[in-house]
Backbone as CSV, one residue per row, in Angstrom:
resi,resn,N_x,N_y,N_z,CA_x,CA_y,CA_z,C_x,C_y,C_z
1,MET,0.512,15.562,-22.368,-0.076,13.896,-21.733,-1.807,13.836,-21.790
2,GLY,-2.062,13.021,-22.669,-3.743,12.880,-22.722,-4.522,12.042,-21.780
3,SER,-5.446,12.076,-21.399,-5.815,11.211,-20.351,-6.470,10.420,-20.824
4,SER,-6.480,8.855,-20.766,-6.803,7.564,-21.229,-8.251,7.584,-20.849
5,TYR,-8.799,7.896,-19.848,-9.744,7.688,-19.126,-10.399,9.081,-18.628
6,ASP,-11.785,9.263,-18.709,-12.824,10.373,-17.883,-12.595,9.827,-16.481
7,ILE,-11.808,10.436,-15.490,-11.712,10.158,-13.910,-12.714,11.055,-13.598
8,SER,-13.194,10.670,-12.675,-14.214,11.629,-11.884,-13.351,12.284,-10.753
9,ALA,-13.801,13.593,-10.041,-13.149,14.210,-9.067,-13.249,13.303,-7.875
10,PRO,-11.800,13.666,-7.181,-11.961,12.435,-6.011,-13.006,12.991,-4.506
11,GLU,-13.861,12.184,-4.331,-14.911,12.576,-3.207,-13.888,12.155,-1.708
12,VAL,-14.294,12.927,-0.884,-14.199,12.331,0.584,-15.185,11.283,0.787
13,VAL,-14.404,10.198,1.532,-15.385,8.999,1.944,-15.323,8.784,3.642
14,VAL,-14.003,9.121,4.211,-14.043,9.082,5.328,-13.033,10.171,5.790
15,ARG,-13.489,10.852,6.595,-12.738,12.204,7.088,-12.067,11.770,8.378
16,CYS,-10.906,10.905,8.295,-10.601,10.187,9.566,-9.440,10.842,10.343
17,ASP,-8.678,11.564,9.570,-7.833,12.474,9.892,-6.458,11.867,10.449
18,ALA,-6.103,10.886,9.321,-5.091,9.962,9.540,-3.909,10.707,10.049
19,LEU,-3.228,10.279,10.638,-1.892,10.792,10.762,-1.015,10.305,9.425
20,LEU,-0.985,8.973,9.465,-0.284,8.301,8.326,-1.012,7.182,7.826
21,GLY,-2.144,7.529,7.172,-2.920,6.734,6.423,-2.260,5.860,5.431
22,GLU,-2.584,4.560,5.455,-1.742,3.842,4.474,-2.310,2.380,4.160
23,GLY,-1.659,1.796,3.455,-2.147,0.092,2.875,-3.569,-0.402,2.959
24,PRO,-4.480,0.569,1.965,-6.022,0.222,1.380,-5.981,-1.185,0.814
25,ILE,-6.849,-1.942,1.324,-7.145,-3.293,1.072,-8.549,-3.802,0.842
26,TRP,-9.216,-3.802,-0.520,-10.462,-4.456,-0.543,-10.768,-6.068,-0.129
27,VAL,-12.066,-5.822,0.774,-12.007,-7.345,1.214,-13.341,-7.667,0.548
28,ALA,-13.245,-8.812,-0.544,-14.563,-8.815,-1.241,-15.462,-9.772,-0.110
29,ARG,-14.766,-10.614,0.474,-15.971,-11.701,1.134,-16.731,-10.653,2.221
30,GLU,-16.160,-9.550,2.583,-16.504,-8.641,3.322,-17.518,-7.118,2.876
31,GLN,-17.000,-6.955,1.643,-17.338,-5.815,0.678,-16.829,-4.849,1.778
32,ALA,-16.058,-4.830,2.251,-15.550,-3.868,2.828,-13.985,-3.099,2.717
33,LEU,-13.632,-2.137,2.901,-12.464,-1.504,2.450,-11.544,-1.192,4.177
34,TYR,-10.762,-1.994,4.116,-9.657,-2.070,5.095,-8.356,-0.847,4.976
35,TRP,-8.302,-0.303,6.233,-6.487,0.799,5.936,-6.238,1.146,7.404
36,VAL,-4.965,1.497,7.421,-4.331,1.273,8.714,-3.643,2.845,8.799
37,ASP,-3.981,3.678,10.172,-3.098,4.583,10.253,-1.652,4.371,10.897
38,ILE,-0.763,4.000,10.563,0.616,3.635,11.126,0.824,4.160,12.414
39,LYS,0.972,5.679,12.438,1.108,6.423,13.368,0.415,6.523,14.667
40,ALA,-0.865,6.219,14.646,-1.905,6.645,15.493,-1.685,5.404,16.554
41,PRO,-1.738,4.279,16.537,-1.876,3.521,15.510,-3.448,2.918,15.110
42,SER,-3.886,2.665,14.159,-5.256,2.263,14.084,-5.423,1.238,12.998
43,VAL,-6.470,0.852,13.135,-6.827,-0.009,11.567,-8.426,0.494,11.517
44,TRP,-8.972,1.021,10.282,-10.266,1.458,9.877,-10.732,0.118,9.012
45,ARG,-11.765,0.541,9.339,-12.862,-0.433,8.155,-13.972,0.507,7.572
46,LEU,-14.265,-0.002,6.410,-15.231,1.197,5.861,-16.610,0.040,5.236
47,ASP,-17.917,0.065,5.501,-18.715,-1.034,5.153,-19.265,-0.201,3.717
48,TRP,-18.955,-1.091,2.869,-19.343,-0.612,1.505,-20.879,-0.113,1.433
49,GLU,-21.578,-1.185,1.582,-23.171,-0.710,1.922,-24.128,0.377,2.514
50,THR,-23.152,0.462,4.084,-23.806,1.145,4.858,-23.140,2.619,4.723
51,ARG,-21.846,2.427,4.565,-20.876,3.351,4.506,-20.494,3.861,5.978
52,SER,-20.798,2.951,6.615,-20.463,2.723,8.133,-18.644,2.578,8.436
53,THR,-17.993,3.497,9.364,-16.966,3.113,9.547,-16.429,2.476,11.276
54,ARG,-15.455,1.433,11.239,-15.160,1.051,12.286,-13.729,1.344,12.405
55,SER,-13.038,1.247,13.564,-11.712,1.349,13.998,-11.416,0.468,15.091
56,TRP,-10.143,-0.200,14.845,-9.427,-0.697,16.162,-8.058,-0.165,16.771
57,THR,-7.737,-0.599,17.594,-6.164,-0.255,17.989,-5.609,-1.671,18.610
58,PRO,-4.411,-1.499,17.620,-3.410,-2.540,17.682,-2.513,-2.595,18.640
59,PRO,-2.089,-3.585,18.912,-0.835,-3.501,19.880,0.483,-2.996,19.404
60,TRP,0.487,-2.907,18.187,1.844,-2.907,17.881,1.372,-1.522,16.452
61,ARG,2.246,-0.799,16.365,2.138,0.124,14.608,2.313,-0.806,13.091
62,ILE,1.201,-0.986,12.610,0.822,-1.517,11.419,1.052,-1.399,10.434
63,GLY,2.215,-1.436,9.372,2.044,-0.938,8.082,1.070,-1.437,6.833
64,ALA,0.915,-2.678,6.992,0.390,-3.265,6.150,-0.767,-4.459,6.666
65,ILE,-1.985,-4.628,6.071,-2.464,-6.016,6.242,-3.132,-6.372,5.208
66,ALA,-3.523,-7.939,5.090,-4.004,-8.226,3.894,-5.036,-9.482,4.563
67,PRO,-5.956,-9.955,3.986,-7.086,-11.248,4.532,-6.319,-12.448,4.202
68,ARG,-6.615,-13.242,5.255,-6.265,-14.851,5.168,-7.203,-15.681,4.803
69,LEU,-6.989,-16.727,3.813,-7.741,-17.521,3.444,-8.858,-18.022,4.518
70,GLU,-8.017,-18.342,5.427,-9.048,-19.156,6.752,-9.693,-17.860,7.632
71,GLY,-9.811,-16.875,7.280,-10.001,-15.859,8.203,-8.999,-14.737,8.815
72,GLY,-9.489,-13.588,8.998,-8.575,-12.761,9.924,-7.528,-12.139,8.585
73,PHE,-6.331,-11.564,9.124,-5.404,-10.900,8.223,-4.229,-11.601,8.968
74,ILE,-3.380,-11.065,7.792,-1.703,-11.479,8.030,-1.240,-9.566,8.166
75,ALA,-0.484,-9.803,9.016,-0.217,-8.229,9.247,1.529,-7.932,9.130
76,ALA,2.013,-6.811,8.399,3.211,-6.316,8.819,3.347,-5.390,9.739
77,THR,4.119,-5.194,10.696,3.995,-4.463,11.703,5.457,-4.165,12.198
78,GLU,5.389,-3.257,13.231,7.078,-2.651,13.843,7.725,-4.273,14.603
79,ALA,6.809,-5.067,15.131,7.346,-6.283,15.746,7.691,-7.313,14.746
80,GLY,7.264,-7.072,13.395,7.717,-8.329,12.653,6.172,-8.684,11.961
81,PHE,6.240,-9.778,11.638,5.136,-10.701,11.005,4.026,-10.704,12.163
82,ALA,2.710,-10.922,11.774,1.980,-10.935,12.733,0.378,-11.940,12.170
83,LEU,-0.291,-12.287,12.726,-1.792,-12.357,12.495,-2.756,-12.153,13.421
84,ALA,-3.759,-11.305,12.994,-4.694,-10.694,13.343,-5.839,-10.857,13.195
85,ASP,-6.788,-10.827,14.254,-8.378,-10.955,14.261,-8.962,-9.646,14.777
86,PHE,-9.193,-8.254,14.018,-9.581,-7.289,15.006,-10.743,-7.406,15.494
87,GLU,-11.916,-8.174,14.921,-12.968,-8.376,15.798,-12.781,-9.157,17.041
88,GLU,-11.773,-10.031,17.298,-11.450,-10.879,18.261,-10.769,-10.493,19.191
89,ASN,-9.752,-9.068,18.750,-8.932,-8.591,19.706,-7.652,-9.886,19.679
90,ILE,-7.413,-10.726,18.671,-6.554,-11.506,18.648,-5.245,-10.989,17.864
91,PHE,-3.962,-10.981,18.537,-2.698,-10.558,17.752,-1.618,-11.666,18.102
92,GLU,-1.621,-12.435,17.047,-0.237,-13.477,17.366,0.722,-13.360,16.467
93,PRO,2.024,-13.004,17.376,3.474,-12.758,16.475,3.684,-13.904,15.986
94,ILE,4.138,-13.872,14.372,4.691,-15.141,13.618,6.271,-14.782,13.843
95,GLY,7.261,-13.758,14.061,8.521,-13.366,14.004,8.554,-12.202,13.361
96,ASN,10.231,-11.775,13.768,10.718,-10.427,13.354,11.849,-10.749,12.112
97,PRO,11.798,-10.671,10.768,12.939,-10.818,10.384,14.089,-9.843,10.427
98,ASP,13.731,-8.680,11.055,14.484,-7.547,11.425,15.166,-7.152,12.938
99,LYS,15.060,-8.236,13.544,15.193,-8.464,14.995,16.238,-7.657,15.456
100,ASP,17.328,-7.949,14.495,18.534,-7.208,14.855,18.900,-6.140,14.605
101,ILE,17.992,-5.321,13.750,17.917,-4.189,13.509,16.718,-3.122,14.262
102,PRO,17.074,-2.607,15.616,16.325,-2.193,16.324,15.049,-0.901,15.887
103,GLY,15.670,-0.524,15.081,15.262,1.299,14.328,14.530,0.622,13.363
104,ASN,14.463,-0.720,12.920,13.656,-0.890,11.692,12.203,-1.208,11.957
105,ARG,11.251,-1.255,10.959,9.604,-1.337,11.185,9.075,-2.112,9.798
106,PHE,8.225,-2.797,9.632,7.567,-2.858,8.417,6.959,-1.803,7.985
107,ASN,6.690,-1.586,6.792,6.227,-0.499,5.962,5.031,-1.070,5.351
108,ASP,5.153,-1.544,3.868,3.996,-1.738,3.194,4.022,-3.176,2.720
109,GLY,3.019,-3.757,2.158,3.030,-4.793,1.662,1.864,-5.516,1.018
110,LYS,1.827,-6.392,0.327,0.827,-7.283,-0.513,0.844,-8.501,-0.886
111,VAL,-0.255,-8.831,-1.163,-0.113,-10.622,-1.380,-0.290,-11.046,-2.980
112,ASP,0.737,-11.795,-3.481,0.987,-11.900,-4.807,-0.353,-12.855,-5.269
113,PRO,-0.215,-13.329,-6.416,-1.563,-14.280,-7.090,-1.341,-15.849,-6.563
114,ALA,-0.265,-16.089,-5.796,0.146,-17.258,-5.308,-0.057,-17.405,-3.788
115,GLY,-0.353,-16.511,-3.325,-0.730,-16.462,-2.035,0.161,-15.764,-0.867
116,CYS,1.279,-15.685,-1.363,2.342,-15.298,-0.500,2.372,-13.680,-0.382
117,PHE,2.795,-13.743,1.022,2.715,-11.752,1.435,4.395,-11.125,1.181
118,TRP,4.156,-10.383,0.318,5.194,-9.432,0.182,5.299,-8.128,1.013
119,ALA,6.521,-8.499,1.662,6.535,-6.799,2.620,7.866,-6.013,2.995
120,GLY,8.164,-4.930,3.209,9.391,-4.408,3.104,9.212,-3.684,4.448
121,THR,10.991,-3.659,5.007,11.253,-3.001,6.200,11.571,-1.795,5.882
122,MET,12.046,-1.041,6.959,12.956,0.455,7.009,12.835,0.563,8.345
123,ASP,13.962,1.624,8.118,14.333,2.643,9.487,13.244,3.612,9.710
124,ASP,12.614,3.400,10.991,11.617,4.420,11.240,12.024,5.438,11.152
125,ALA,13.178,5.867,11.910,13.859,7.238,11.655,14.147,8.169,10.491
126,GLU,14.305,6.926,9.347,14.186,7.265,7.752,15.195,7.972,7.739
127,GLN,16.572,7.350,8.263,17.826,7.973,8.435,18.766,6.780,7.837
128,ALA,18.415,5.879,8.217,19.659,4.371,7.560,19.387,4.059,6.351
129,THR,19.903,3.335,5.388,19.165,2.532,4.450,19.543,0.812,4.802
130,THR,18.754,0.618,5.769,18.409,-0.886,6.380,17.049,-1.563,6.187
131,GLY,16.452,-1.305,4.833,15.517,-1.521,4.725,15.515,-3.141,3.649
132,SER,14.646,-4.051,3.804,14.736,-5.113,3.059,13.405,-5.660,2.223
133,LEU,13.236,-6.499,1.480,12.035,-6.833,0.984,11.901,-8.170,1.413
134,PHE,10.736,-8.691,2.253,10.482,-10.094,2.478,9.655,-10.925,1.811
135,ARG,9.376,-12.087,1.738,8.345,-12.790,1.145,8.116,-13.945,2.353
136,LEU,6.603,-14.011,2.458,6.222,-14.624,3.650,5.379,-15.654,2.812
137,ASP,5.613,-17.048,2.942,4.914,-18.340,2.500,3.656,-18.677,3.203
138,ALA,3.136,-19.528,2.603,2.048,-20.561,3.238,2.409,-21.177,4.705
139,ALA,3.627,-21.419,4.636,4.019,-22.291,5.926,4.465,-21.414,6.976
140,LEU,4.145,-19.791,6.648,4.838,-18.942,7.764,6.230,-18.606,7.817
141,GLU,7.252,-19.012,6.525,8.480,-18.941,6.788,8.707,-18.050,5.356
142,TRP,9.530,-16.977,6.136,10.092,-15.889,5.239,11.401,-16.102,4.765
143,GLN,11.464,-14.865,3.490,12.722,-15.115,2.981,13.137,-13.854,2.434
144,CYS,14.124,-13.143,2.579,14.515,-11.928,2.584,15.264,-12.126,0.811
145,VAL,14.245,-10.995,0.042,14.438,-11.213,-1.610,15.335,-9.984,-2.202
146,ASP,15.162,-9.086,-1.164,15.829,-7.718,-1.857,16.304,-7.023,-0.598
147,ARG,17.571,-6.084,-0.630,18.061,-5.679,0.265,18.741,-4.175,-0.286
148,GLY,18.839,-2.862,1.244,19.380,-1.787,0.346,18.493,-0.959,0.428
149,TYR,17.332,-0.690,1.006,16.307,0.196,1.079,16.072,1.271,2.043
150,HIS,15.975,2.518,1.708,16.055,3.729,2.621,14.259,3.711,3.027
151,VAL,13.596,3.779,2.268,12.250,3.683,2.438,11.410,2.596,1.433
152,THR,10.777,1.532,1.793,10.503,0.756,1.329,9.169,0.933,1.075
153,ASN,7.992,0.945,-0.044,7.304,1.091,-0.046,6.157,0.701,-1.810
154,GLY,4.974,0.240,-1.603,4.369,-0.347,-2.828,4.442,-1.622,-2.924
155,PRO,4.742,-2.226,-2.808,4.615,-3.489,-3.518,2.921,-3.748,-4.498
156,ALA,3.280,-3.955,-5.835,2.079,-4.361,-6.460,2.722,-5.451,-7.569
157,PHE,1.629,-5.924,-8.166,1.962,-6.949,-9.381,1.363,-6.985,-10.219
158,SER,1.753,-7.573,-11.743,1.235,-6.890,-12.709,-0.212,-8.192,-12.554
159,PRO,-0.887,-8.284,-13.223,-2.311,-9.221,-13.441,-2.145,-10.455,-13.398
160,ASP,-1.083,-10.951,-14.159,-0.487,-12.484,-14.382,0.144,-12.955,-13.362
161,GLY,0.754,-11.521,-12.398,1.658,-11.952,-11.380,3.585,-12.297,-11.837
162,ARG,3.317,-11.707,-12.924,4.845,-12.226,-13.047,5.766,-10.914,-13.301
163,ILE,4.966,-10.218,-12.749,5.795,-8.990,-12.282,5.650,-8.429,-11.501
164,LEU,6.635,-8.068,-10.381,6.834,-7.412,-9.059,7.174,-5.880,-9.053
165,TYR,6.527,-4.596,-8.703,6.717,-3.398,-8.782,7.094,-3.049,-7.102
166,HIS,8.177,-2.471,-7.044,8.394,-1.755,-5.758,9.704,-0.871,-5.547
167,SER,9.009,-0.244,-4.442,9.952,1.059,-4.590,10.684,1.577,-3.572
168,ASP,11.893,2.286,-3.860,12.232,3.115,-2.465,12.062,4.710,-2.698
169,SER,10.806,5.087,-1.725,10.626,6.357,-2.249,11.564,7.379,-1.967
170,ALA,12.024,7.327,-0.883,13.250,8.358,-0.754,14.355,8.605,-1.806
171,ILE,14.540,7.784,-2.854,15.316,8.140,-3.555,14.680,8.186,-5.259
172,ARG,13.134,8.591,-4.878,12.116,8.405,-5.849,12.353,7.332,-7.199
173,THR,12.414,6.083,-6.687,12.309,5.392,-7.483,11.801,3.872,-7.687
174,VAL,11.374,3.508,-8.932,10.197,2.610,-8.810,10.807,1.387,-9.661
175,TYR,11.225,0.319,-8.853,11.831,-0.919,-9.711,11.112,-1.912,-10.019
176,ARG,11.520,-2.558,-11.045,10.960,-3.832,-11.563,11.219,-5.116,-11.289
177,PHE,10.729,-6.010,-11.152,11.108,-7.539,-10.833,10.884,-8.490,-11.862
178,PRO,11.165,-9.353,-12.649,10.042,-10.784,-13.060,10.446,-11.610,-12.012
179,ILE,9.153,-12.332,-12.081,8.896,-13.494,-11.135,8.625,-14.518,-12.101
180,ALA,9.541,-15.891,-11.658,9.300,-16.832,-12.199,8.079,-17.758,-11.943
181,ALA,7.974,-18.803,-12.793,6.761,-19.540,-12.752,6.558,-20.258,-11.096
182,ASP,7.817,-20.656,-10.619,8.333,-21.518,-9.253,8.250,-20.099,-8.091
183,GLY,7.866,-19.271,-8.364,7.911,-17.928,-7.456,9.224,-17.185,-7.028
184,SER,10.073,-17.690,-7.738,11.656,-16.766,-7.364,11.867,-15.873,-8.260
185,ILE,12.440,-14.656,-7.466,12.150,-13.655,-8.175,13.589,-13.189,-8.678
186,GLY,13.396,-12.237,-9.711,14.680,-12.095,-10.865,15.567,-11.002,-10.375
187,ALA,16.390,-10.111,-11.204,17.260,-9.201,-11.029,16.562,-7.913,-10.837
188,ARG,16.637,-6.716,-9.928,16.179,-5.889,-9.651,16.189,-4.790,-10.855
189,GLU,15.650,-3.681,-11.776,15.935,-3.062,-12.644,14.828,-2.038,-12.502
190,THR,15.328,-0.898,-12.942,14.880,0.294,-12.740,13.720,0.576,-13.545
191,PHE,12.339,0.764,-13.200,11.274,0.975,-14.227,10.758,2.536,-14.166
192,LEU,10.731,3.319,-13.230,10.808,4.602,-13.254,11.606,5.652,-12.036
193,ARG,11.953,6.843,-12.401,12.850,7.694,-11.732,12.034,8.836,-12.039
194,PHE,11.936,9.439,-10.593,11.211,11.037,-10.923,12.055,12.041,-10.295
195,GLY,11.764,13.198,-10.451,12.503,14.576,-10.043,11.922,15.081,-8.895
196,GLN,12.263,15.824,-8.178,12.176,16.843,-7.100,10.850,17.205,-7.018
197,ASP,10.494,17.719,-8.233,9.078,18.274,-8.461,7.714,17.601,-8.600
198,ASP,7.914,16.127,-8.315,7.264,15.266,-8.851,6.585,14.793,-7.513
199,GLY,7.266,14.696,-6.435,6.870,14.124,-5.296,7.604,12.862,-5.298
200,TYR,7.391,12.130,-4.393,8.230,10.882,-3.813,7.063,9.645,-3.642
201,PRO,7.289,8.751,-4.892,6.248,7.638,-5.206,6.108,6.880,-4.094
202,ASP,4.981,6.423,-3.767,4.712,5.986,-2.295,3.643,4.578,-2.754
203,GLY,2.668,4.309,-2.008,2.014,3.330,-2.191,1.431,3.049,-3.890
204,MET,0.817,1.894,-4.383,0.671,1.803,-5.568,-0.399,0.334,-5.599
205,THR,-0.579,0.499,-6.859,-1.410,-0.708,-7.358,-1.553,-0.873,-8.901
206,SER,-2.149,-2.207,-9.515,-2.156,-2.258,-10.720,-3.868,-2.192,-11.296
207,ASP,-3.945,-2.108,-12.328,-5.536,-2.332,-12.750,-5.530,-3.412,-13.888
208,ILE,-6.504,-3.699,-14.274,-6.466,-4.850,-14.976,-5.922,-4.787,-16.676
209,GLU,-5.551,-3.698,-16.864,-4.458,-3.655,-18.033,-3.329,-3.723,-17.821
210,GLY,-2.644,-3.675,-16.371,-1.482,-3.960,-16.273,-0.862,-2.623,-16.102
211,CYS,-1.659,-1.335,-15.989,-1.248,-0.340,-15.666,-1.063,0.116,-14.139
212,LEU,0.046,0.688,-13.681,0.402,1.258,-12.469,0.014,2.283,-12.095
213,TRP,-0.516,2.521,-10.647,-1.198,3.799,-9.958,-0.946,3.675,-9.041
214,ILE,0.469,4.635,-8.869,1.027,5.270,-7.803,0.300,6.594,-7.130
215,ALA,0.611,6.857,-5.576,0.307,7.853,-5.187,1.952,8.678,-4.732
216,PHE,1.690,9.910,-4.662,2.857,10.903,-4.715,2.653,11.509,-3.526
217,TRP,3.371,10.964,-2.578,3.708,11.531,-1.144,4.459,13.243,-1.682
218,ASP,3.953,14.069,-1.380,4.546,15.675,-1.187,4.143,16.069,-2.917
219,GLY,3.523,15.321,-3.562,2.875,15.429,-4.915,1.346,15.789,-5.180
220,GLY,1.130,15.796,-4.180,-0.618,15.951,-4.074,-1.410,15.056,-5.255
221,CYS,-0.992,14.016,-5.724,-1.672,13.428,-6.547,-1.266,11.883,-6.700
222,VAL,-2.030,11.305,-7.657,-2.093,9.792,-8.052,-1.733,9.940,-9.603
223,ARG,-0.599,9.063,-10.119,-0.781,9.161,-11.287,-0.643,7.659,-12.089
224,ARG,-1.064,7.502,-13.262,-1.265,6.051,-13.829,-0.144,6.139,-14.999
225,PHE,0.374,4.747,-14.812,1.561,4.526,-15.696,1.266,3.302,-16.669
226,SER,1.902,3.546,-18.002,1.745,2.187,-18.839,2.493,0.923,-18.238
227,PRO,2.566,-0.205,-18.909,3.410,-0.957,-18.566,4.859,-0.987,-19.074
228,GLU,5.023,-0.150,-20.105,6.427,0.450,-20.624,6.316,1.741,-19.788
229,GLY,6.142,1.982,-18.815,6.487,3.301,-18.091,5.741,4.749,-18.861
230,VAL,4.990,4.676,-19.346,4.604,6.044,-20.084,3.277,6.491,-19.053
231,LEU,3.515,7.847,-18.920,2.626,8.630,-17.891,1.201,8.613,-19.076
232,LEU,0.251,8.168,-18.229,-1.140,7.997,-18.986,-2.160,8.856,-18.125
233,ASP,-2.023,9.148,-17.065,-3.600,10.137,-16.070,-2.510,10.501,-15.061
234,HIS,-3.515,11.648,-14.282,-3.167,12.322,-13.308,-4.427,12.671,-12.802
235,VAL,-4.312,12.317,-11.106,-5.338,12.495,-10.566,-5.162,13.325,-9.170
236,ASP,-5.310,14.932,-9.071,-4.884,15.763,-8.093,-6.034,15.417,-7.317
237,LEU,-5.474,15.531,-6.027,-5.915,15.516,-4.860,-5.935,16.859,-3.822
238,PRO,-6.727,17.084,-2.800,-6.842,18.377,-2.134,-5.770,18.307,-0.599
239,THR,-4.715,17.573,-1.012,-3.883,17.255,0.043,-2.198,17.137,-0.748
240,ARG,-1.358,17.514,0.016,0.194,17.465,-0.587,0.282,15.692,-0.540
241,ARG,-0.484,15.234,0.418,0.482,13.971,0.515,-0.449,12.437,0.920
242,PRO,-1.001,12.512,-0.448,-1.656,11.047,-0.890,-0.468,10.109,-0.230
243,THR,-1.146,8.898,0.263,-0.047,7.548,0.286,-0.264,6.490,-0.222
244,SER,-1.198,5.944,-0.561,-1.460,4.920,-1.296,-2.948,4.527,-2.211
245,CYS,-2.915,3.674,-3.004,-4.026,3.455,-3.380,-4.687,1.798,-3.687
246,ALA,-5.958,2.042,-3.700,-6.033,0.509,-3.992,-7.998,0.420,-4.421
247,PHE,-8.053,-0.641,-5.737,-9.290,-0.658,-6.448,-9.882,-1.208,-5.098
248,GLY,-11.268,-1.009,-5.513,-12.432,-1.353,-4.564,-13.962,-1.399,-5.154
249,GLY,-15.122,-1.703,-4.687,-16.204,-1.531,-4.553,-16.621,-3.273,-5.385
250,PRO,-17.705,-3.431,-5.354,-18.305,-4.468,-5.739,-18.158,-5.379,-7.232
251,ASP,-17.393,-3.995,-8.013,-17.171,-4.116,-8.992,-15.660,-3.679,-9.566
252,LEU,-14.980,-3.406,-8.709,-13.462,-3.195,-8.561,-13.555,-1.943,-9.403
253,ASP,-14.432,-0.956,-9.628,-14.419,-0.167,-10.268,-14.431,1.631,-9.805
254,ARG,-13.802,1.405,-8.390,-13.462,2.753,-7.754,-12.054,2.934,-7.251
255,LEU,-11.356,3.483,-7.453,-10.067,3.488,-6.479,-10.096,4.509,-5.556
256,PHE,-9.695,3.745,-4.250,-9.512,4.684,-3.094,-8.371,4.799,-2.710
257,ILE,-8.045,6.179,-2.039,-6.600,6.624,-1.676,-6.634,7.232,-0.278
258,THR,-5.503,6.665,0.229,-5.420,6.923,1.415,-4.403,8.474,1.722
259,SER,-4.555,9.018,2.914,-3.650,10.428,2.612,-3.196,10.468,4.255
260,ALA,-2.222,11.802,4.320,-1.562,12.152,5.772,-1.274,13.186,6.182
261,ARG,-1.371,13.242,7.376,-1.572,14.740,7.940,-0.322,15.097,8.544
262,ILE,0.548,14.013,8.844,1.727,14.209,9.742,2.991,15.390,9.037
263,GLY,3.250,16.159,9.390,4.074,16.803,9.126,3.697,18.231,8.140
264,LEU,2.223,17.889,8.381,1.530,19.412,7.536,0.734,20.471,8.617
265,GLU,1.512,20.244,9.733,0.585,20.942,11.070,0.743,22.448,10.466
266,ASP,1.377,22.937,10.042,1.218,24.636,9.892,0.380,25.126,8.575
267,VAL,-0.061,23.497,8.027,-0.877,24.270,6.430,-2.070,23.535,6.584
268,LEU,-2.611,23.175,7.668,-4.076,21.877,7.792,-5.149,23.181,7.531
269,ALA,-4.719,24.301,7.827,-5.734,25.402,7.384,-6.150,25.721,5.933
270,ASP,-5.319,25.375,5.155,-5.135,25.326,3.706,-5.648,24.068,2.989
271,GLN,-5.232,22.600,3.959,-5.135,21.376,3.468,-6.465,20.928,4.690
272,PRO,-7.376,20.985,4.894,-8.161,20.504,5.962,-8.466,19.169,5.567
273,LEU,-8.463,18.728,4.701,-8.813,17.392,4.250,-8.037,16.116,4.109
274,ALA,-6.855,16.776,4.958,-5.366,15.590,4.764,-5.517,14.759,6.107
275,GLY,-5.378,13.608,5.432,-5.296,12.583,6.462,-7.069,11.963,6.195
276,SER,-7.367,12.023,5.309,-8.851,11.627,4.782,-8.852,10.342,3.994
277,LEU,-9.839,9.491,3.633,-9.802,8.607,2.614,-10.555,9.171,1.703
278,PHE,-10.162,9.075,0.422,-10.758,9.578,-0.729,-11.155,8.494,-1.714
279,MET,-12.205,8.875,-2.959,-12.287,7.669,-3.680,-12.437,8.725,-5.250
280,VAL,-12.088,7.834,-6.157,-12.528,8.123,-7.462,-13.137,6.945,-8.560
281,ARG,-13.700,7.480,-9.459,-13.960,6.361,-10.232,-13.008,6.694,-11.477
282,PRO,-12.318,5.768,-11.894,-11.148,6.045,-12.660,-11.360,5.543,-13.959
283,GLY,-12.817,4.733,-14.214,-12.795,4.788,-15.947,-11.928,3.298,-16.083
284,VAL,-11.419,2.447,-15.324,-10.949,1.093,-15.748,-11.249,0.343,-13.895
285,VAL,-11.260,-0.912,-14.362,-11.388,-1.774,-13.091,-10.004,-2.448,-12.683
286,GLY,-9.996,-2.619,-11.501,-8.915,-3.082,-10.952,-8.732,-4.719,-10.725
287,VAL,-7.878,-5.296,-10.394,-7.420,-6.689,-9.876,-8.229,-7.149,-8.692
288,GLU,-8.519,-8.422,-8.711,-9.156,-8.911,-7.407,-8.062,-9.184,-6.543
289,GLN,-7.760,-8.433,-5.416,-6.386,-8.965,-4.628,-6.862,-10.414,-3.825
290,PRO,-5.486,-11.482,-4.216,-5.649,-12.697,-3.534,-5.428,-12.133,-2.006
291,SER,-6.014,-13.705,-1.475,-5.533,-13.661,-0.097,-4.392,-14.187,0.607
292,PHE,-4.152,-13.795,1.605,-3.014,-14.831,2.062,-2.905,-16.572,2.230
293,ALA,-2.222,-17.023,1.847,-2.408,-18.798,1.836,-2.355,-19.353,3.225
294,GLY,-1.471,-18.395,3.965,-1.001,-18.927,5.325,-1.907,-19.037,6.480
């Protein structure tokens, strides 16, 4: 494999010691990066200009957040979808699509170019294949668009919004779905499948060229794949458990990478940076993330 870009070495931006850091999202109107620690639970904010950080403790474990057009955030939580304003300490439940599956919680989520929020559920104990993928629209109504997941992860969209990528991390598989102009989703097809030595495909994001950057849990790296599924680039990290990645910075030319400490208690002496927020200059820019229209 030949690298297509000169990627900088990872640097530690925030040593936050997250148990399960996840869901990084660049909020352009604030020039800030947000991410969550699902297991703490906590929500973190990094101010780009000052490099200062803040954190909040929400009433539920949160798997993913995204900014809303009118301010505040949409959140995918263990209690379902919710509206949130961390500054004002406001958390307003919308509803729980999996209320009849007590062990389920939301995991990862992302907003599509049309302003809908897509998020997947999973069995928190990671034992049952009870996860589904939901789409929440501007009217705060949800629709189940796919079922049968063990550990949902990733949703990411191609720059034109015509392709959705979504993973079942437990079976090391990334799927691809076509999305029609009316927002309807087509049949699921396998895009990438990985072996035991690769680790587990976790959170992911697209760049302006339509390539997919995927964090690999227990793989210790982030990998970049072309729209055809060809491995193009590889970023090694000083921890075994990177969890997700997102483009950010004023020019969207930085790639932020979250990570986890959970399950690494016996090796933290060798991986003291586990749970940190990392950043690289990937040599390519990302796509501005839309706000939730609801």
